DOGUBA-316603 format. One line per 4 residues: for each residue x, y, z of C-alpha. Coordinates in steps of 0.2 Angstrom, whole numbers. Each point is the difference from the previous one (the first is absolute). Last residue first. Example, Ala and Ser with C-alpha at 12.3 -4.5 7.8 and 13.67 -1.06 7.14 Angstrom:
// DOGUBA-316603
68,-5,36  -6,-17,3
This chain:
// DOGUBA-316603
75,-85,15  -16,9,2  3,9,16  14,12,-4
-5,4,-18  -20,2,4  6,12,14  9,10,-9
-12,3,-14  -13,3,13  11,13,7  -1,6,-18
-17,2,0  -4,5,17  11,16,-2  -15,10,-3
-3,-1,18  9,-14,11  -11,2,15  -18,-3,-10
-15,9,7  -9,-13,12  -18,-9,0  -1,-11,15
-11,-14,-2  -5,-10,16  -19,6,1  -1,-1,-18
-2,-19,-1  -10,-1,15  -12,14,-9  -2,-7,-18
7,13,-10  -11,12,-7  1,14,13  15,-4,6
10,4,-17  -11,14,-2  7,7,16  18,-3,-5
-2,8,-16  -8,15,10  17,1,13  11,-2,-15
-7,15,-8  -1,10,15  17,-3,3  4,11,-14
7,-7,-18  18,-2,-3  5,-18,2  -19,-4,-6
1,7,-16  18,-4,-2  1,-17,3  -3,-7,16
-13,-8,13  4,-14,11  -14,-12,6  4,-8,13
-8,-16,11  -6,-8,-16  -14,-11,-2  0,-4,-18
-15,-2,-7  -12,10,11  16,14,3  3,-1,-21
-17,4,-2  -2,13,12  17,8,-6  -13,4,-17
-14,8,9  15,10,8  5,6,-19  -16,4,-4
-4,12,17  17,7,-1  -5,5,-20  -15,7,7
6,11,10  14,8,-10  -13,4,-14  -12,6,13
13,9,9  7,8,-18  -17,5,-3  -5,9,17
17,8,2  6,0,17  17,6,-2  6,-17,3
-10,-8,-16  6,15,-11  17,-4,4  -4,-19,-3
-8,5,-14  13,9,-10  14,-14,9  -10,-12,-12
3,12,-16  -9,13,-8  7,4,-18  -1,20,4
-11,6,14  -14,14,1  -13,-13,4  9,-7,13
-3,7,18  -20,5,-3  -2,-16,-8  -15,-2,-11
11,4,-18  12,-15,5  -12,-13,3  6,-10,-16
18,6,4  0,-7,20  -9,-16,-5  14,-4,-12
14,6,14  -10,-11,10  1,-14,-12  19,1,-3
3,1,19  -10,-16,0  -16,-4,9  -13,-2,-14
9,-7,-16  12,-8,11  -16,-8,9  -3,-8,-15
-17,10,-8  1,-9,-19  11,-12,-5  11,3,-16
19,-1,12  1,19,-4  -18,3,12  -16,6,-5
-10,9,10  -14,-9,8  -13,-10,-5  7,-16,8
2,10,15  14,-7,14  9,-12,-14  17,-5,12
14,5,-15  8,12,14  3,-17,10  11,-8,-12
8,-8,16  4,-18,-6  10,4,-18  15,-12,3
-5,-15,-11  -11,-10,13  -2,11,13  14,13,7
-4,-3,20  17,5,11  1,-12,15  -7,4,19
-15,-9,-3  -4,12,-14  9,14,-5  -9,9,-15
5,16,-11  -12,10,-7  -3,11,-14  -9,17,-5
4,10,-14  9,19,-4  4,-4,21  -11,-10,14
11,-12,5  -7,-15,11  11,-9,11  -10,-16,8
7,-7,15  -1,-18,9  14,-8,11  3,22,4
19,2,11  3,13,-12  -13,5,-11  5,19,2
15,-2,-6  16,-8,-4  -5,-21,-2  -19,3,-2
1,20,-8  11,-10,-15  -8,-14,-3  -16,11,-3
11,11,-12  5,-16,-9  -19,-7,0  -4,17,-8
14,0,-13  -3,-16,-7  14,-12,4  15,-5,-6
17,-9,6  15,1,-7  15,-13,2  17,8,-6
7,0,-15  -3,17,-2  -5,1,-20  -6,-18,-3
-8,2,16  -7,17,-3  -10,-7,-17  -6,-17,5
-6,8,16  -10,14,-7  -7,-9,-15  -6,13,-10
-17,-6,-8  -7,16,-1  13,14,2  -7,11,-14
-16,3,9  10,8,16  -13,10,6  -19,-9,-4
11,-16,5  -3,-16,-9  8,-17,6  18,2,8
8,-16,1  7,-7,19  -16,-11,1  -11,6,-12
-4,19,7  -10,12,2  7,11,4  12,14,5
17,-6,4  11,-2,17  16,-8,-1  12,-6,12
18,-6,-6  10,-12,9  17,-3,10  9,15,-5
19,-1,6  3,-4,-18  -6,16,-7  12,8,9
-4,14,13  8,18,1  -14,11,0  0,11,-16
7,-17,-9  -16,-11,7  -12,16,-8  10,-3,-15
-3,-16,-3  -19,2,5  0,13,-13  6,-14,-13
-11,-12,5  -15,9,-1  4,9,-17  5,-19,-7
-18,-5,5  -10,14,-6  10,-3,-17  -5,-19,-1
-18,6,3  -1,13,-13  2,17,7  -18,10,-5
-4,0,18  14,11,6  3,-2,20  12,14,4
12,-8,12  0,1,18  15,-3,14  4,-8,18
14,-2,10  7,-9,16  -19,-6,4  -4,-8,16
-12,-15,2  10,-9,13  3,-12,-15  11,14,-9
-4,14,-15  4,4,-17  -15,10,-7  -11,4,-15
-12,9,-5  -10,-2,-19  -10,19,-6  -15,4,-7
-10,-16,-2  8,-10,14  13,-12,4  8,-2,16
17,-9,0  9,-6,16  18,-7,-1  7,-9,15
15,-1,11  11,-13,9  11,7,13
């Protein structure tokens, strides 16, 4: 049987797995990300961790056909450009460095694109010819399936959905613009709004280090401030989705990432209602908004799907 190596690079951890063409993993493991690693050290550590995983599951590297890797963007082909969390890795060419180590082909994609591919191959978007996976977590991104194929754009950066400018005079985004969707509707934004309005919230006012989960907990418990924050974030996300609906005419929108995965159903219902309100009615009427089937495994499953399909 042929095997594939999947690698999902994140700002805090690097997940990896060895799987087969059916999408089943024989083994997985994680490696803590150290942003201070030099580029070569990062690649050496990933390679050594993958070899240890292969030994643990009794699979020879010679039985592996390809590596699939999902990475934070933006990218220049297979090379990382600037990354807010991994600044020291700027210029890292994942394909060149990992092919030199593994001696097998390496397929590279933006992490949201890879996760979208995972949901299309193994999850909630199976069977759709036109679908969009949207991750709502620390940031916001999208993986686009158009006409039965993954759409990556000219240099692999299609789907930078979180950087649509929604309010030109809004909060500053780490990318340098104001009022990006990410600065208004991501988990980071919800946490920031909770901290800014903490003193006015019955639920939040006595908590230390208010985070996104606290705001959602307050929302579930009926706190007026938390309800306002979560509903405003859902409305902004739904408005952003209406742009995607009008541009791409999808049949499915899959909501994943830490925030969307763990949020209550009423959050997703609010997002869907806002999308319907602002998209063209004839386009919105065919769209089903649903949670990611693979949950927080979308990224690693997507890297596996990338390895399987990009040969």
